C-alpha positions in Angstrom: 27.2 30.6 -28.6 28.4 27.1 -28.4 29.6 27.2 -24.7 26.1 29.0 -24.3 24.4 25.8 -26.1 26.4 23.2 -24.3 25.5 24.9 -20.8 21.5 24.5 -21.5 21.9 21.1 -22.9 23.3 20.4 -19.4 20.9 22.2 -17.6 18.1 20.0 -19.8 20.0 16.7 -19.4 19.8 17.5 -15.0 16.2 18.3 -15.1 15.3 14.8 -17.1 17.5 13.2 -14.9 16.1 14.6 -11.5 12.2 14.4 -13.1 13.1 10.0 -13.6 14.8 9.7 -10.4 11.8 11.5 -9.0 9.3 10.0 -10.9 6.1 11.2 -12.6 4.5 14.7 -12.4 1.9 13.9 -9.7 -1.7 14.7 -9.6 -2.4 17.7 -7.6 -3.1 17.0 -3.7 -0.5 13.7 -4.5 2.7 12.8 -3.2 5.5 10.6 -3.0 5.2 9.2 0.7 9.1 8.7 0.9 10.0 12.7 0.3 7.4 14.0 3.3 8.5 11.0 5.2 12.2 10.0 4.6 12.6 7.1 6.9 9.3 5.1 6.4 9.7 1.5 5.1 8.6 -0.1 2.0 7.6 -3.8 0.7 5.7 -2.9 -2.2 4.4 -5.9 -3.3 2.6 -5.5 -6.7 5.1 -4.5 -8.6 6.9 -8.0 -7.9 6.3 -11.7 -8.4 5.8 -11.7 -4.5 1.6 -10.8 -4.2 -1.3 -13.2 -4.5 -1.3 -13.3 -8.5 2.2 -14.2 -8.8 3.1 -11.7 -11.4 3.6 -7.9 -11.2 0.3 -6.3 -11.5 -0.8 -3.6 -14.2 0.2 -0.1 -13.9 2.7 -0.7 -11.1 5.5 -0.1 -13.1 7.9 1.0 -10.4 8.1 0.3 -7.0 6.6 3.8 -6.1 5.0 4.6 -2.6 2.1 7.4 -3.8 -1.0 8.9 -1.4 -3.0 12.3 -1.1 -1.3 14.9 0.5 -3.7 14.5 3.5 -3.1 11.1 3.7 0.9 11.3 4.1 0.3 13.9 6.5 -1.5 11.7 8.8 0.8 8.7 8.2 3.2 11.2 9.3 1.9 11.8 12.2 1.7 7.9 13.0 5.3 7.2 12.4 6.4 9.7 15.1 4.1 7.9 17.9 5.7 4.4 16.8 9.1 6.0 16.8 8.8 6.8 20.3 8.0 3.3 20.7 11.1 1.9 18.5 8.6 0.9 16.3 8.0 2.3 12.7 5.4 2.0 9.7 6.0 -0.4 7.0 3.9 -0.2 3.6 2.6 -2.8 1.1 0.6 -0.6 -0.9 -0.6 2.8 -1.0 -2.4 4.3 -4.3 -3.5 1.8 -6.6 -4.6 2.5 -10.1 -7.8 1.4 -11.6 -6.1 -0.5 -14.3 -4.5 -2.9 -11.7 -8.0 -3.4 -9.9 -9.4 -4.7 -13.3 -6.4 -7.0 -13.2 -6.7 -8.1 -9.9 -11.0 -8.7 -11.5 -9.5 -10.7 -14.4 -7.5 -12.2 -12.6 -10.2 -13.7 -10.2 -12.8 -14.7 -12.8 -9.8 -17.1 -14.4 -10.5 -19.8 -11.4 -7.6 -22.1 -13.1 -5.3 -20.0 -12.3 -4.4 -21.0 -8.7 -1.0 -20.9 -8.9 -0.4 -18.8 -5.3 -3.6 -20.0 -3.9 -1.5 -22.0 -0.9 0.2 -19.1 0.5 -3.0 -16.6 0.2 -6.3 -18.2 0.3 -5.7 -21.7 0.9 -9.4 -22.0 2.3 -11.1 -20.2 -0.1 -12.5 -20.7 -3.4 -11.3 -18.2 -5.8 -15.0 -18.2 -7.5 -15.3 -16.6 -3.9 -13.2 -14.1 -3.4 -15.7 -11.2 -4.9 -18.5 -13.1 -3.1 -16.8 -12.9 0.3 -15.6 -9.0 -0.5 -11.6 -10.1 -0.6 -11.4 -8.2 -4.2 -14.2 -5.4 -5.5 -14.4 -3.7 -8.9 -13.7 -0.8 -7.2 -10.6 0.0 -4.4 -10.7 2.6 -1.7 -6.4 2.2 -2.7 -7.9 4.1 -6.1 -9.1 7.2 -4.3 -5.5 8.0 -3.0 -5.8 7.5 0.5 -6.1 3.8 1.5 -2.7 2.3 2.7 -1.8 -1.6 3.6 0.5 -1.2 6.3 2.3 -3.0 9.2 4.5 -2.2 12.1 8.0 -3.2 12.0 10.9 -3.2 14.9 13.2 -0.1 13.6 16.2 -2.2 15.6 15.4 -5.3 14.0 14.4 -4.5 10.6 11.9 -7.5 11.3 7.5 -6.8 11.2 5.8 -7.7 14.3 3.9 -10.6 14.5 0.3 -10.2 13.5 -1.0 -13.8 13.5 -1.3 -14.1 9.5 0.9 -12.3 6.4 -0.2 -9.4 4.4 -2.9 -10.1 1.7 -3.9 -13.8 3.4 -7.7 -14.1 2.5 -9.8 -15.6 5.2 -10.9 -15.2 8.7 -7.2 -14.9 10.3 -6.8 -11.2 8.9 -9.9 -10.1 10.4 -10.0 -7.7 12.5 -12.9 -9.4 15.0 -10.0 -12.8 15.4 -9.2 -13.5 18.5 -7.6 -17.1 17.9 -4.1 -15.3 18.4 -1.3 -15.5 21.0 -1.2 -12.8 23.6 1.5 -11.3 21.6 -0.4 -11.1 18.5 -3.2 -9.7 19.8 -1.3 -6.9 21.3 0.6 -6.2 17.9 -2.7 -5.8 16.5 -4.4 -3.7 18.8 -1.6 -1.0 18.7 -1.8 -1.0 15.0 -5.4 -0.2 15.5 -5.5 2.3 17.7 -2.0 4.1 16.6 -4.4 4.6 13.3 -7.8 5.7 14.5 -5.7 7.7 16.8 -4.7 9.7 13.9 -7.8 9.5 11.8 -7.5 6.6 9.9 -10.8 3.6 9.4 -10.1 -0.1 9.5 -11.4 -2.4 7.0 -13.0 -5.4 9.3 -11.8 -8.6 7.1 -8.2 -7.2 6.9 -5.9 -6.4 9.4 -3.5 -4.2 7.1 -6.4 -1.9 5.5 -6.8 1.3 6.7 -8.9 4.6 4.9 -8.1 8.5 6.0 -11.2 9.7 7.6 -12.7 12.5 5.6 -10.5 11.6 2.5 -9.7 14.6 0.0 -11.3 12.4 -3.0 -14.4 9.9 -1.8 -15.8 9.8 -5.3 -12.9 10.0 -7.7 -11.3 6.9 -8.8 -7.7 7.5 -10.2 -6.2 5.5 -13.0 -2.2 6.8 -13.6 0.2 4.3 -13.5 3.2 3.9 -10.8 6.4 4.9 -12.4 
């Protein structure tokens, strides 16, 4: 009897540890991207201090990359296509809970907090971030099929030069920007054409931002945290 109880305890402990390593139970229709695309590279900024706010964002309790199943399968095709060229996908952000968007809104309204201004929005007044549509009250990321990505060289592990950093608020990051070197233009074109090929549409003011066409949750804004 004691031995049986001991075995049950071991099984329960194993299940608990396994669940902790995988993360939370996701809503139906969502997956952990790294479990579907094992060689995907991640640089998930919002769970760290390395972002335009300068502190971890509410809801990003761990550096987890979550997307809808459909978006993940489409992204897998992007990855396979780039891999043939010795390149790959690097993800900066994926699913974003509404509480994180609320955190951005609260931060944007505090015009005295300009800690990261010189790195991320040197030429834009903080009070104009909403007006210029760099920050919104609702984000496509919260619907689960929007991602922020770039392309990385698989040999060096270094992202390709896109002419501006991720999350840089300014015309330098617009998809239509042509004030770039030939290499930067070529890199951006590769990213844009590859994403379009596999059913993603861009956001004109951010070269890194893409949303799956015919996304599965077009009107639902989720708020479960990343943990």
